[in-house]
C-alpha atoms as an extended CHARMM CRD file, in Angstrom:
* protein
*
       161  EXT
         1         1  MET       CA              3.1360000000      -63.0940000000       32.1220000000  PROA      1               0.0000000000
         2         2  SER       CA              2.8560000000      -62.1080000000       35.8240000000  PROA      2               0.0000000000
         3         3  ASP       CA              0.8380000000      -59.1610000000       38.1030000000  PROA      3               0.0000000000
         4         4  PHE       CA              4.5830000000      -57.2810000000       38.5270000000  PROA      4               0.0000000000
         5         5  ASP       CA              5.4650000000      -57.6080000000       35.3470000000  PROA      5               0.0000000000
         6         6  ASP       CA              2.1220000000      -55.7160000000       33.9010000000  PROA      6               0.0000000000
         7         7  ARG       CA              2.3000000000      -53.1890000000       36.3900000000  PROA      7               0.0000000000
         8         8  LEU       CA              5.8160000000      -52.4330000000       35.8350000000  PROA      8               0.0000000000
         9         9  ARG       CA              4.7840000000      -52.0000000000       32.1340000000  PROA      9               0.0000000000
        10        10  LYS       CA              1.9630000000      -49.6140000000       33.1260000000  PROA      10              0.0000000000
        11        11  ALA       CA              3.6060000000      -48.1380000000       35.9660000000  PROA      11              0.0000000000
        12        12  ILE       CA              6.6490000000      -46.6670000000       32.8980000000  PROA      12              0.0000000000
        13        13  ASN       CA              4.2160000000      -45.6000000000       30.6040000000  PROA      13              0.0000000000
        14        14  ARG       CA              2.8200000000      -43.8560000000       32.6060000000  PROA      14              0.0000000000
        15        15  GLY       CA              6.1770000000      -42.2290000000       33.5730000000  PROA      15              0.0000000000
        16        16  GLN       CA              6.9250000000      -41.4560000000       30.2290000000  PROA      16              0.0000000000
        17        17  LYS       CA              3.1030000000      -39.7600000000       29.4250000000  PROA      17              0.0000000000
        18        18  SER       CA              3.8570000000      -37.3980000000       32.4800000000  PROA      18              0.0000000000
        19        19  ARG       CA              7.3710000000      -36.3160000000       31.2030000000  PROA      19              0.0000000000
        20        20  GLU       CA              5.6510000000      -35.4820000000       27.6380000000  PROA      20              0.0000000000
        21        21  ALA       CA              3.2160000000      -34.0100000000       29.2270000000  PROA      21              0.0000000000
        22        22  ASP       CA              5.3910000000      -31.8270000000       31.2290000000  PROA      22              0.0000000000
        23        23  GLY       CA              7.5040000000      -31.3090000000       28.3340000000  PROA      23              0.0000000000
        24        24  GLU       CA              5.1930000000      -30.0040000000       26.4860000000  PROA      24              0.0000000000
        25        25  ALA       CA              3.6840000000      -27.7920000000       29.4380000000  PROA      25              0.0000000000
        26        26  ALA       CA              7.0930000000      -26.3180000000       29.4900000000  PROA      26              0.0000000000
        27        27  GLY       CA              7.0260000000      -25.4400000000       26.2640000000  PROA      27              0.0000000000
        28        28  GLN       CA              3.9570000000      -23.9790000000       26.3390000000  PROA      28              0.0000000000
        29        29  LYS       CA              4.8600000000      -21.5570000000       29.1540000000  PROA      29              0.0000000000
        30        30  GLN       CA              7.8370000000      -20.2930000000       27.1440000000  PROA      30              0.0000000000
        31        31  ALA       CA              5.2070000000      -19.6950000000       23.6300000000  PROA      31              0.0000000000
        32        32  SER       CA              3.0360000000      -17.9650000000       26.3010000000  PROA      32              0.0000000000
        33        33  GLU       CA              6.2820000000      -16.1150000000       27.9230000000  PROA      33              0.0000000000
        34        34  GLU       CA              7.2630000000      -14.9010000000       24.1930000000  PROA      34              0.0000000000
        35        35  ASP       CA              3.5270000000      -14.3820000000       23.5960000000  PROA      35              0.0000000000
        36        36  LEU       CA              3.3020000000      -11.6030000000       26.5190000000  PROA      36              0.0000000000
        37        37  ARG       CA              6.0450000000       -9.7620000000       25.9710000000  PROA      37              0.0000000000
        38        38  SER       CA              5.0280000000       -8.9460000000       22.3970000000  PROA      38              0.0000000000
        39        39  VAL       CA              1.8670000000       -7.9420000000       24.0310000000  PROA      39              0.0000000000
        40        40  HSD       CA              4.0380000000       -5.6300000000       26.3680000000  PROA      40              0.0000000000
        41        41  SER       CA              6.2260000000       -4.7620000000       24.0430000000  PROA      41              0.0000000000
        42        42  GLY       CA              3.4590000000       -3.7780000000       21.7410000000  PROA      42              0.0000000000
        43        43  LEU       CA              1.9980000000       -1.5140000000       24.5690000000  PROA      43              0.0000000000
        44        44  ARG       CA              4.5420000000       -0.3680000000       26.0940000000  PROA      44              0.0000000000
        45        45  LEU       CA              5.2740000000        1.1860000000       22.5060000000  PROA      45              0.0000000000
        46        46  THR       CA              1.4160000000        2.7070000000       21.9080000000  PROA      46              0.0000000000
        47        47  VAL       CA              1.6440000000        4.2450000000       25.5290000000  PROA      47              0.0000000000
        48        48  SER       CA              4.9960000000        5.4500000000       25.4590000000  PROA      48              0.0000000000
        49        49  GLU       CA              3.8400000000        7.0030000000       22.7220000000  PROA      49              0.0000000000
        50        50  HSD       CA              1.0420000000        8.4570000000       23.7970000000  PROA      50              0.0000000000
        51        51  ILE       CA              3.4120000000        9.8020000000       26.9730000000  PROA      51              0.0000000000
        52        52  GLU       CA              5.3380000000       11.7640000000       25.0720000000  PROA      52              0.0000000000
        53        53  SER       CA              2.5940000000       13.1270000000       22.5240000000  PROA      53              0.0000000000
        54        54  CYS       CA              0.7470000000       14.5760000000       25.5190000000  PROA      54              0.0000000000
        55        55  LEU       CA              3.8330000000       15.7450000000       27.8880000000  PROA      55              0.0000000000
        56        56  ARG       CA              4.6180000000       17.7170000000       24.3850000000  PROA      56              0.0000000000
        57        57  LYS       CA              1.0410000000       19.7580000000       24.3660000000  PROA      57              0.0000000000
        58        58  LEU       CA              1.5570000000       19.9770000000       28.6830000000  PROA      58              0.0000000000
        59        59  CYS       CA              4.5960000000       22.3950000000       27.0670000000  PROA      59              0.0000000000
        60        60  ASP       CA              2.3940000000       24.3430000000       25.0490000000  PROA      60              0.0000000000
        61        61  HSD       CA              0.3280000000       25.5150000000       27.7230000000  PROA      61              0.0000000000
        62        62  PHE       CA              2.7060000000       25.4930000000       30.3120000000  PROA      62              0.0000000000
        63        63  PRO       CA              5.7310000000       28.0990000000       28.6120000000  PROA      63              0.0000000000
        64        64  GLY       CA              9.6960000000       27.6080000000       30.0050000000  PROA      64              0.0000000000
        65        65  PHE       CA              8.9570000000       23.4220000000       30.9140000000  PROA      65              0.0000000000
        66        66  GLU       CA             11.5210000000       21.5840000000       29.0950000000  PROA      66              0.0000000000
        67        67  TYR       CA             10.7730000000       18.5330000000       27.5470000000  PROA      67              0.0000000000
        68        68  GLU       CA             12.9580000000       15.3790000000       27.0900000000  PROA      68              0.0000000000
        69        69  THR       CA             11.9740000000       11.6620000000       25.5100000000  PROA      69              0.0000000000
        70        70  VAL       CA             13.4430000000        9.0060000000       28.1790000000  PROA      70              0.0000000000
        71        71  MET       CA             14.8960000000        5.3380000000       27.4220000000  PROA      71              0.0000000000
        72        72  ASN       CA             17.1230000000        3.8180000000       30.0760000000  PROA      72              0.0000000000
        73        73  GLU       CA             16.9140000000        0.6990000000       32.4310000000  PROA      73              0.0000000000
        74        74  ASP       CA             13.7300000000        2.3590000000       34.2540000000  PROA      74              0.0000000000
        75        75  GLY       CA             11.5070000000        2.4480000000       31.5950000000  PROA      75              0.0000000000
        76        76  TRP       CA             10.3880000000        4.4910000000       28.0900000000  PROA      76              0.0000000000
        77        77  GLY       CA              8.5810000000        7.5920000000       28.5480000000  PROA      77              0.0000000000
        78        78  ALA       CA              9.6130000000       11.4220000000       28.9310000000  PROA      78              0.0000000000
        79        79  ARG       CA              9.8400000000       14.2050000000       30.9220000000  PROA      79              0.0000000000
        80        80  ILE       CA              8.9830000000       17.4410000000       31.3740000000  PROA      80              0.0000000000
        81        81  THR       CA             11.1330000000       20.1960000000       33.9520000000  PROA      81              0.0000000000
        82        82  ARG       CA             10.9170000000       23.8080000000       34.4630000000  PROA      82              0.0000000000
        83        83  ASP       CA             12.8630000000       26.1790000000       36.7060000000  PROA      83              0.0000000000
        84        84  ASP       CA             11.9710000000       29.3360000000       38.0140000000  PROA      84              0.0000000000
        85        85  ILE       CA             13.1460000000       31.3530000000       40.4420000000  PROA      85              0.0000000000
        86        86  ASN       CA             11.2180000000       33.0210000000       43.5000000000  PROA      86              0.0000000000
        87        87  LEU       CA             12.2670000000       36.4760000000       44.6310000000  PROA      87              0.0000000000
        88        88  LYS       CA             10.7440000000       37.0030000000       47.5740000000  PROA      88              0.0000000000
        89        89  GLN       CA             11.8590000000       39.8190000000       50.3050000000  PROA      89              0.0000000000
        90        90  GLY       CA             15.3510000000       39.8390000000       48.7630000000  PROA      90              0.0000000000
        91        91  VAL       CA             15.7930000000       35.6920000000       48.8440000000  PROA      91              0.0000000000
        92        92  ASN       CA             16.0790000000       34.2570000000       45.7150000000  PROA      92              0.0000000000
        93        93  ARG       CA             14.9800000000       30.5760000000       45.6090000000  PROA      93              0.0000000000
        94        94  ASN       CA             15.0980000000       28.0030000000       43.2500000000  PROA      94              0.0000000000
        95        95  LEU       CA             11.2280000000       25.8260000000       42.3120000000  PROA      95              0.0000000000
        96        96  TYR       CA             11.5010000000       23.3250000000       40.0170000000  PROA      96              0.0000000000
        97        97  SER       CA              8.7830000000       21.6550000000       38.8050000000  PROA      97              0.0000000000
        98        98  ARG       CA              8.6350000000       18.4880000000       36.8330000000  PROA      98              0.0000000000
        99        99  LEU       CA              6.8360000000       15.5460000000       36.0260000000  PROA      99              0.0000000000
       100       100  GLU       CA              7.9030000000       12.2090000000       34.6770000000  PROA      100             0.0000000000
       101       101  MET       CA              6.0760000000        9.1840000000       33.0500000000  PROA      101             0.0000000000
       102       102  LEU       CA              7.2620000000        6.1500000000       32.4300000000  PROA      102             0.0000000000
       103       103  VAL       CA              6.2270000000        2.7580000000       31.1860000000  PROA      103             0.0000000000
       104       104  LYS       CA              8.6140000000        0.7150000000       33.1840000000  PROA      104             0.0000000000
       105       105  PRO       CA             10.4490000000       -2.7090000000       31.7680000000  PROA      105             0.0000000000
       106       106  PHE       CA              8.8430000000       -6.7950000000       31.2670000000  PROA      106             0.0000000000
       107       107  SER       CA              9.0710000000       -7.7630000000       33.8890000000  PROA      107             0.0000000000
       108       108  SER       CA              8.0750000000      -11.6300000000       35.6520000000  PROA      108             0.0000000000
       109       109  ALA       CA              4.8260000000      -10.4840000000       37.5580000000  PROA      109             0.0000000000
       110       110  HSD       CA              3.5990000000      -10.4100000000       33.4730000000  PROA      110             0.0000000000
       111       111  ILE       CA              2.0390000000       -6.2310000000       34.5360000000  PROA      111             0.0000000000
       112       112  LEU       CA              2.1100000000       -3.0880000000       32.1370000000  PROA      112             0.0000000000
       113       113  GLU       CA              2.9300000000       -0.7340000000       34.6580000000  PROA      113             0.0000000000
       114       114  VAL       CA              3.1380000000        3.2560000000       33.6490000000  PROA      114             0.0000000000
       115       115  SER       CA              5.0160000000        4.6910000000       36.7680000000  PROA      115             0.0000000000
       116       116  THR       CA              4.4000000000        8.5730000000       37.2020000000  PROA      116             0.0000000000
       117       117  LYS       CA              5.7150000000       11.2780000000       39.4800000000  PROA      117             0.0000000000
       118       118  GLY       CA              5.6460000000       14.9160000000       39.7210000000  PROA      118             0.0000000000
       119       119  THR       CA              6.4550000000       17.5070000000       41.4590000000  PROA      119             0.0000000000
       120       120  ILE       CA              5.2990000000       21.1540000000       41.7080000000  PROA      120             0.0000000000
       121       121  ARG       CA              7.6470000000       24.0890000000       43.3970000000  PROA      121             0.0000000000
       122       122  ASN       CA              9.7860000000       22.2470000000       44.9350000000  PROA      122             0.0000000000
       123       123  LYS       CA              6.9490000000       19.6600000000       46.8550000000  PROA      123             0.0000000000
       124       124  GLU       CA              5.8450000000       16.5110000000       44.9430000000  PROA      124             0.0000000000
       125       125  SER       CA              2.7790000000       16.1000000000       43.8820000000  PROA      125             0.0000000000
       126       126  LEU       CA              2.3620000000       12.7680000000       42.0140000000  PROA      126             0.0000000000
       127       127  ASN       CA              4.0360000000        9.2420000000       42.5720000000  PROA      127             0.0000000000
       128       128  ARG       CA              1.7890000000        6.8940000000       41.5200000000  PROA      128             0.0000000000
       129       129  ASN       CA              2.5470000000        3.6990000000       39.5440000000  PROA      129             0.0000000000
       130       130  ASN       CA             -0.3000000000        2.0930000000       37.5990000000  PROA      130             0.0000000000
       131       131  PHE       CA             -0.5540000000       -0.8840000000       36.0870000000  PROA      131             0.0000000000
       132       132  LYS       CA             -3.0510000000       -3.5760000000       34.4170000000  PROA      132             0.0000000000
       133       133  PHE       CA             -2.0500000000       -7.5100000000       33.5150000000  PROA      133             0.0000000000
       134       134  LEU       CA             -1.2430000000       -8.0700000000       30.2140000000  PROA      134             0.0000000000
       135       135  SER       CA             -4.3230000000      -10.3860000000       29.9540000000  PROA      135             0.0000000000
       136       136  GLU       CA             -6.5080000000       -7.7900000000       31.2470000000  PROA      136             0.0000000000
       137       137  ALA       CA             -4.2830000000       -4.8370000000       29.4650000000  PROA      137             0.0000000000
       138       138  THR       CA             -6.1930000000       -3.0630000000       26.6460000000  PROA      138             0.0000000000
       139       139  GLU       CA             -4.8810000000        0.3920000000       24.8450000000  PROA      139             0.0000000000
       140       140  GLU       CA             -7.8030000000        2.5710000000       25.5970000000  PROA      140             0.0000000000
       141       141  THR       CA             -6.9900000000        1.7310000000       29.3070000000  PROA      141             0.0000000000
       142       142  LEU       CA             -3.9980000000        2.5090000000       29.5050000000  PROA      142             0.0000000000
       143       143  LEU       CA             -4.1530000000        5.4390000000       27.2370000000  PROA      143             0.0000000000
       144       144  GLU       CA             -6.8580000000        6.9230000000       30.0130000000  PROA      144             0.0000000000
       145       145  ILE       CA             -4.5280000000        6.4860000000       32.8270000000  PROA      145             0.0000000000
       146       146  VAL       CA             -2.4330000000        9.0550000000       30.6600000000  PROA      146             0.0000000000
       147       147  ASP       CA             -4.8590000000       11.1080000000       30.3570000000  PROA      147             0.0000000000
       148       148  ASN       CA             -5.7770000000       11.5700000000       33.2630000000  PROA      148             0.0000000000
       149       149  LEU       CA             -2.6940000000       11.5720000000       35.2130000000  PROA      149             0.0000000000
       150       150  VAL       CA             -1.5600000000       14.4510000000       32.8420000000  PROA      150             0.0000000000
       151       151  ILE       CA             -4.9000000000       16.5250000000       33.3220000000  PROA      151             0.0000000000
       152       152  GLU       CA             -4.0960000000       16.2770000000       37.3150000000  PROA      152             0.0000000000
       153       153  PHE       CA             -0.7090000000       17.4930000000       37.0830000000  PROA      153             0.0000000000
       154       154  ALA       CA             -2.1010000000       20.1550000000       34.9650000000  PROA      154             0.0000000000
       155       155  GLN       CA             -4.6640000000       21.1900000000       37.0350000000  PROA      155             0.0000000000
       156       156  GLN       CA             -2.7940000000       20.5570000000       40.3160000000  PROA      156             0.0000000000
       157       157  TYR       CA             -0.0460000000       23.1630000000       38.0790000000  PROA      157             0.0000000000
       158       158  SER       CA             -2.1010000000       25.8390000000       37.4740000000  PROA      158             0.0000000000
       159       159  ALA       CA             -3.5680000000       25.7170000000       40.8430000000  PROA      159             0.0000000000
       160       160  ASN       CA             -0.0790000000       26.9350000000       42.3140000000  PROA      160             0.0000000000
       161       161  GLY       CA              1.6760000000       28.0860000000       39.0700000000  PROA      161             0.0000000000
């Protein structure tokens, strides 16, 4: 067998091994993508239930807020809203307050994102997007983020209410 034939055979073997390795890597990537989806789903459920619990408690402390569970293309979570009328010098003015917290859907960024929007008496008070990479996210950290945002809103609302 000539030197060329030997080199040709080795090149073909290397190509086949490379193709097999690429196939294995693609399979592992697909598996890890599914694992990340599963992690996101579990965290999303825990965090969205905690959001619902916290906002219900907030309604107990501030009567007049209406609670609503949110499940749509923007995410899962809850919203509380309140309309007040301000009568000053004979002028009727509606004052709108709300707090909405959503866990965003799974994305290719592989993060769990909590979106928060708060308004107190027609003025935006919170507009935050907190996220953690799924590979680093823990329930404790995410629940603490929710707790802190709800507490911040409660403090702002009681100061301005």
